[in-house]
N, C-alpha and C positions, 0 to 999 in steps of 0.2 A: 672700752679701751681709751685711755687718755692719748690724745694725739700730741706728738712731738713735732714742733715746728722746724723747718729747714729753710732758712732765709738765703736767697740767692740774689746777691747784689751784682748787677750786670749793666753792661752797655758795650756797643761795638766800637765806641770811641774812647780814646786816652784822656786823661786829665778832665774828667767830668766830676770827680769827687766820690768815686766808688769806695775807695779805701777809708775815707773819712766817714762815710755813712756806715761801713762795716765796723769801724772802731767804735762809733757811737752805739751801734745796736748791740755789739758784744758787751760793752760796759754796762748798758741797760739791762740786758739779760742776766749778767753776773749779779747786778743789784737787785733785780726783780725775782729771779729764779733760784739764785744761789749757784748757778753754773751755766756754762756755754762752751761750745767748742767751735773755733774758728777754723777755716780751711782756706789757706792762701794759694790761689792760682795765679801768680804774676810773674812776669820776667824781670821786671825792674824794681829797684828800691826807691824810696821807702815803701814798704807794703805792710800788710797787717801783721806779719810775723815780727816786724821790727818794732811795732808799738805794743803788741800784746803777746810776747813770746811764751808766756806761761799757758796760755789757752788756745794757741794757734798751732796748726801743723801745716806743712807744705803739702801741696798736692800737685800732681802732674797728669795731664790727660793726653800725652804725646804718643803713648802706646796703649795696648789693650790691658796690660797689667795695671798701669797707673789708673785708667778708666775704671776697671772694675774694683780697684781698691777704694777709690773715692765713693763709687755708687753703694759699695757694701756698707761704708760708714753712713751714708745719707739715709739709707732705708733701715738702719738699725734703730729700733724704738727702744732706746736705752734711758729715755727721760731727759736727756740732755739736748737742749736747743743747739741747732747747728747754724753757723752763718758762714757762707762762702763768698769770699772776696774773688770774683771772677775777672781776671785780666782780660782787656779787650782782645787781645790776640786769641783767647781760647773761646770766645763767644759762639762762633759758628760751630766748632767742633763739639762743644758742650751740649749745645741744644740739638745738634744732629743726633748726638749719642742718646740723649734722653728720649728723643723720638723713637729711635731704633729699639730700645729696650723696654719701651712703655713705662717709663720712669713714674709718671704721675699716677697711673692706675696701680702700679705696683705699691708706690708710697702710700696711697690711700688704703690699699688692702692690709698694709702693715701697721697702720695707725700713724703715719707720718703725714704732716701737713706742709707741703712745699708752698713757699710764697715768694715769687719772682718780683724784686724791687728793680724795675728798670729805669736807669737815670736818663732822663730825656734830653735831647739836643735838637737844634733845628735843622741839621743836615740831612740830606737824602738818605745816607746810610742808616742813620738812626730810625728814621721814618719807615724804611724797608724792613729793618730788623724788628721794629715794634709790630708791624702788621704780621710778620712770621709769628711772633709770639702769640698774637691774638688768635691765630688759627690753631695753635698747638697747645696752649696753656689754659687750663680752666679759668674761666672769667673771674672768679672770686679769688683766684691765686695770683692774678697779675695786678701789680700796683705801680703806677707811674710817679717817679720821684721828680718834683719840680724843684731842682736845685737853682735858686735865683742866681747864684754866682755864675752858672753856666748859661741859662736862658736870657736873663737880663732883659725880661719883658713879658708880654703875654705868651702863654703856652700854646703852641701849634694845635690846631683844631683836631688833628688825628689823636692827640692824647687825652682830649678832654672828656671822653664818654665813660672811661672806666674809673676805678679806685685811684685816688690820688694821695700823695704825701708831699707836702711842702717843706723845703728846707730854706729859710731866708738867708741872704748873703750876709757875711760878716764883713767888717772893715778890714782893710789889708793888714794893719798892724795886729789885729786879733788873730787872723789867719796864720800869721807868722808865729804867733804865741802858741797856738794849739798844734802847730805842725812839729813841735819838738817831741821826739820819741819818748821822753820822760814825762810827757803831759798826760794827765788823767781827767776825764770829764767828770766822773764821780767824785774823785778826789777834789776837784775844784768846787763842786757843789758842797761837799761837806766842810771845806776849809775856808770858803768864802763867806764872810759875815754880811756882805752887802748884797742881799738878794734882789736889788733893783738894778744891778749892773747888767750891761747889754749881753755879756757872755753868759752870766748866770741864767737870764730870761732865755737866752737862745738854747742852752742845754736842756732846760726844764721843758721848753716846748718841744724839743726833739723827743725827749723821754715820753712826753704826754702822748705825741703821735704814735710811737711805738707800743705804748700801753694799749691804745685803741686797736692796733693790730692784734695784740694778745687777747684782748677781750672779744674780738671778732671770732677768734678760734673757740672760745668758750660758747659763744652764741651758736656756733655751727656744731656744737657737740665735742669740741675739743678739750 
């Protein structure tokens, strides 16, 4: 059975780049696999739905119906990669839910490969939340994202033992450029003739990191 990845982009903190990473990953999967489904679990705009409305659905976990609707979609092995942009407000509720229903075991049984991309920060809340994930998420499924725009220095020791994905910081003017809802990372790669530009290299490096995650699924029998 070919395993279908379900990427969960998360942090208990706001404004750490979760939606940016979800956007990048969705566009990479659309390019690499030809399809992907995004799930937007956010309270505020802009969110993933604003950037990729054709491939993103809203999801709510405030009640039992919303929780089950989302879980049913995540454990459906339909061959389409899933990307969950998990708002900080829903962090505790989401992972409490996954523990209660045995999500990771059920996903594995159905041929789903969940991968939790935790965006690291230097505060105590993030450190405690990461320790909780270490106790509940399979080791190979937990990836720490080192967003240099957030950490601005050496990654705290608690995050260094597991799998890591680095996202270099961009200059402020480029951040403003990519924050437009009409901006497409893949579109930029295809339309930009100067491959040596900083943004071109940044997108390519991010896509390469995601490709490594996809290859790791193949090596695990995915």
